[in-house]
KOLSEZA-97028 format. One record per residue (C-alpha): residue number from 1; residue in one letter; y, z, x. Coordinates in steps of 0.25 Angstrom, whole numbers. Layout:
<bators>
+-----+---------+-------+-------+-------+
: num : residuo :     y :     z :     x :
+-----+---------+-------+-------+-------+
: NUM :       a :     Y :     Z :     X :
...
+-----+---------+-------+-------+-------+
</bators>
This chain:
<bators>
+-----+---------+-------+-------+-------+
: num : residuo :     y :     z :     x :
+-----+---------+-------+-------+-------+
:   1 :       x :   323 :   198 :    26 :
:   2 :       x :   317 :   198 :    12 :
:   3 :       x :   304 :   202 :    10 :
:   4 :       x :   295 :   194 :     0 :
:   5 :       x :   286 :   202 :    -9 :
:   6 :       x :   285 :   211 :   -21 :
:   7 :       x :   292 :   224 :   -23 :
:   8 :       x :   284 :   236 :   -27 :
:   9 :       x :   289 :   236 :   -40 :
:  10 :       x :   284 :   222 :   -42 :
:  11 :       x :   270 :   225 :   -38 :
:  12 :       x :   270 :   238 :   -47 :
:  13 :       x :   274 :   229 :   -59 :
:  14 :       x :   264 :   219 :   -57 :
:  15 :       x :   252 :   229 :   -55 :
:  16 :       x :   257 :   235 :   -68 :
:  17 :       x :   256 :   222 :   -75 :
:  18 :       x :   243 :   219 :   -70 :
:  19 :       x :   238 :   233 :   -73 :
:  20 :       x :   242 :   231 :   -88 :
:  21 :       x :   235 :   217 :   -88 :
:  22 :       x :   222 :   223 :   -82 :
:  23 :       x :   222 :   235 :   -92 :
:  24 :       x :   223 :   225 :  -103 :
:  25 :       x :   212 :   215 :   -99 :
:  26 :       x :   203 :   227 :   -97 :
:  27 :       x :   205 :   231 :  -111 :
:  28 :       x :   203 :   218 :  -117 :
:  29 :       x :   190 :   217 :  -109 :
:  30 :       x :   185 :   230 :  -114 :
:  31 :       x :   189 :   225 :  -128 :
:  32 :       x :   181 :   212 :  -126 :
:  33 :       x :   169 :   219 :  -120 :
:  34 :       x :   168 :   228 :  -133 :
:  35 :       x :   170 :   216 :  -142 :
:  36 :       x :   159 :   208 :  -134 :
:  37 :       x :   149 :   220 :  -135 :
:  38 :       x :   152 :   222 :  -150 :
:  39 :       x :   149 :   206 :  -152 :
:  40 :       x :   136 :   207 :  -144 :
:  41 :       x :   132 :   219 :  -152 :
:  42 :       x :   134 :   211 :  -164 :
:  43 :       x :   127 :   199 :  -160 :
:  44 :       x :   115 :   207 :  -155 :
:  45 :       x :   114 :   214 :  -168 :
:  46 :       x :   114 :   201 :  -176 :
:  47 :       x :   103 :   195 :  -168 :
:  48 :       x :    95 :   209 :  -169 :
:  49 :       x :    97 :   208 :  -185 :
:  50 :       x :    93 :   193 :  -185 :
:  51 :       x :    81 :   197 :  -177 :
:  52 :       x :    76 :   207 :  -187 :
:  53 :       x :    78 :   196 :  -198 :
:  54 :       x :    70 :   186 :  -190 :
:  55 :       x :    59 :   195 :  -188 :
:  56 :       x :    58 :   198 :  -202 :
:  57 :       x :    59 :   183 :  -206 :
:  58 :       x :    47 :   180 :  -196 :
:  59 :       x :    40 :   192 :  -200 :
:  60 :       x :    38 :   196 :  -186 :
:  61 :       x :    27 :   205 :  -184 :
:  62 :       x :    27 :   219 :  -178 :
:  63 :       x :    14 :   225 :  -172 :
:  64 :       x :     5 :   214 :  -178 :
:  65 :       x :    11 :   216 :  -193 :
:  66 :       x :    24 :   211 :  -200 :
:  67 :       x :    35 :   220 :  -204 :
:  68 :       x :    40 :   221 :  -218 :
:  69 :       x :    54 :   218 :  -212 :
:  70 :       x :    63 :   221 :  -200 :
:  71 :       x :    77 :   227 :  -200 :
:  72 :       x :    88 :   232 :  -191 :
:  73 :       x :    93 :   246 :  -192 :
:  74 :       x :   107 :   250 :  -189 :
:  75 :       x :   113 :   264 :  -186 :
:  76 :       x :   128 :   266 :  -189 :
:  77 :       x :   136 :   270 :  -177 :
:  78 :       x :   124 :   266 :  -167 :
:  79 :       x :   122 :   256 :  -157 :
:  80 :       x :   108 :   253 :  -159 :
:  81 :       x :   100 :   247 :  -170 :
:  82 :       x :    85 :   245 :  -173 :
:  83 :       x :    76 :   233 :  -177 :
:  84 :       x :    65 :   237 :  -185 :
:  85 :       x :    54 :   232 :  -194 :
:  86 :       x :    48 :   239 :  -207 :
:  87 :       x :    32 :   239 :  -208 :
:  88 :       x :    24 :   239 :  -221 :
:  89 :       x :    23 :   253 :  -225 :
:  90 :       x :    15 :   252 :  -239 :
:  91 :       x :     2 :   246 :  -237 :
:  92 :       x :    -3 :   251 :  -252 :
:  93 :       x :    -4 :   242 :  -264 :
:  94 :       x :    -3 :   229 :  -258 :
:  95 :       x :    11 :   230 :  -254 :
:  96 :       x :    17 :   222 :  -242 :
:  97 :       x :    30 :   220 :  -235 :
:  98 :       x :    36 :   213 :  -246 :
:  99 :       x :    33 :   226 :  -255 :
: 100 :       x :    39 :   235 :  -245 :
: 101 :       x :    52 :   226 :  -242 :
: 102 :       x :    55 :   227 :  -257 :
: 103 :       x :    57 :   241 :  -256 :
: 104 :       x :    70 :   246 :  -251 :
: 105 :       x :    65 :   258 :  -245 :
: 106 :       x :    58 :   249 :  -235 :
: 107 :       x :    69 :   239 :  -231 :
: 108 :       x :    75 :   247 :  -221 :
: 109 :       x :    73 :   256 :  -208 :
: 110 :       x :    60 :   266 :  -211 :
: 111 :       x :    59 :   277 :  -203 :
: 112 :       x :    43 :   276 :  -206 :
: 113 :       x :    42 :   261 :  -207 :
: 114 :       x :    51 :   255 :  -198 :
: 115 :       x :    48 :   251 :  -183 :
: 116 :       x :    60 :   247 :  -174 :
: 117 :       x :    58 :   234 :  -167 :
: 118 :       x :    69 :   237 :  -158 :
: 119 :       x :    81 :   246 :  -156 :
: 120 :       x :    94 :   239 :  -151 :
: 121 :       x :   107 :   245 :  -145 :
: 122 :       x :   120 :   237 :  -148 :
: 123 :       x :   128 :   234 :  -135 :
: 124 :       x :   139 :   242 :  -128 :
: 125 :       x :   145 :   251 :  -139 :
: 126 :       x :   142 :   243 :  -151 :
: 127 :       x :   139 :   251 :  -163 :
: 128 :       x :   133 :   248 :  -177 :
: 129 :       x :   145 :   252 :  -187 :
: 130 :       x :   141 :   252 :  -202 :
: 131 :       x :   143 :   262 :  -213 :
: 132 :       x :   129 :   268 :  -210 :
: 133 :       x :   116 :   264 :  -205 :
: 134 :       x :   111 :   250 :  -209 :
: 135 :       x :    97 :   243 :  -210 :
: 136 :       x :    95 :   228 :  -211 :
: 137 :       x :    81 :   225 :  -215 :
: 138 :       x :    74 :   210 :  -216 :
: 139 :       x :    61 :   209 :  -225 :
: 140 :       x :    49 :   202 :  -219 :
: 141 :       x :    48 :   189 :  -221 :
: 142 :       x :    59 :   186 :  -229 :
: 143 :       x :    70 :   192 :  -221 :
: 144 :       x :    77 :   197 :  -233 :
: 145 :       x :    89 :   207 :  -229 :
: 146 :       x :    90 :   222 :  -232 :
: 147 :       x :   100 :   232 :  -228 :
: 148 :       x :    99 :   247 :  -229 :
: 149 :       x :   109 :   257 :  -226 :
: 150 :       x :   102 :   271 :  -225 :
: 151 :       x :   107 :   279 :  -236 :
: 152 :       x :   113 :   268 :  -244 :
: 153 :       x :   105 :   272 :  -257 :
: 154 :       x :   104 :   260 :  -266 :
: 155 :       x :   115 :   251 :  -259 :
: 156 :       x :   108 :   252 :  -245 :
: 157 :       x :    94 :   256 :  -245 :
: 158 :       x :    86 :   243 :  -241 :
: 159 :       x :    95 :   233 :  -250 :
: 160 :       x :    93 :   219 :  -250 :
: 161 :       x :   105 :   212 :  -243 :
: 162 :       x :   109 :   204 :  -256 :
: 163 :       x :   112 :   189 :  -256 :
: 164 :       x :   125 :   186 :  -250 :
: 165 :       x :   128 :   200 :  -244 :
: 166 :       x :   129 :   204 :  -230 :
: 167 :       x :   127 :   217 :  -222 :
: 168 :       x :   134 :   220 :  -209 :
: 169 :       x :   131 :   229 :  -198 :
: 170 :       x :   144 :   233 :  -190 :
: 171 :       x :   146 :   235 :  -176 :
: 172 :       x :   157 :   241 :  -169 :
: 173 :       x :   162 :   241 :  -154 :
: 174 :       x :   162 :   254 :  -145 :
: 175 :       x :   176 :   258 :  -150 :
: 176 :       x :   174 :   254 :  -165 :
: 177 :       x :   185 :   245 :  -166 :
: 178 :       x :   177 :   232 :  -168 :
: 179 :       x :   166 :   230 :  -178 :
: 180 :       x :   158 :   218 :  -180 :
: 181 :       x :   146 :   215 :  -190 :
: 182 :       x :   132 :   209 :  -190 :
: 183 :       x :   130 :   203 :  -204 :
: 184 :       x :   117 :   201 :  -211 :
: 185 :       x :   118 :   192 :  -224 :
: 186 :       x :   108 :   194 :  -236 :
: 187 :       x :   100 :   181 :  -230 :
: 188 :       x :    98 :   188 :  -215 :
: 189 :       x :   110 :   180 :  -209 :
: 190 :       x :   116 :   189 :  -198 :
: 191 :       x :   130 :   186 :  -193 :
: 192 :       x :   140 :   192 :  -185 :
: 193 :       x :   154 :   197 :  -191 :
: 194 :       x :   166 :   202 :  -186 :
: 195 :       x :   174 :   214 :  -188 :
+-----+---------+-------+-------+-------+
</bators>
C-alpha cells in the first residue's frame, strides 16, 4: 500500500522557499515605508514654505500689526524647522518695513526681532540635509524671496534670490541613502525635486 503525501524533505524545501520570499517582502515593505515617509515630509515642508509666502503676500497680521516678513528657518541634520515672522524694529526717522527689508541684516531669523509662528517636526526619521543652516525669507507685501546661510558672509546673509535662480532644501531618510529636495524659485514657486 502506497501512502500519498509529502516527505519531510519536500516540506522543508517549501518552508525554506517561503521564508526567503517572506524576508524579501518584509525588506521591500520597510524600504517602501521609508520612501513614503520621506515623500510625505517633502510635501509637508513644501506646503509650509508656501504658507509662509502666502502669509507675506497677504500681509497676515500678528498681534494686531503686520510683520515685515515671514520666513522658515531650517537647521541642518535636524528634524524640526520653524516658521517665523520679523517685527518692525526701527521706528525712528520715519522708517518702515520696506526700509528694514532693504537691509540684509534684517532679512533672516533675528534673535531679538523674530517671533515663531510655529515649530514643526518632520515625520519619521526624515532630516533636513544641507551644507549648513538655511533661512528662506519672504518680504511683506511683495513676497520677494531672500535666503540666508548663517555664517555665509556676502554670499549668504539675507541675499535676494536672483531672478531665474533656485534655492533647495534637502531632506534625507533615516539611513541617509535617499535625498529629495524642496526647491524655491526666485518668484517664490515651491516645487518638489528628486534625488
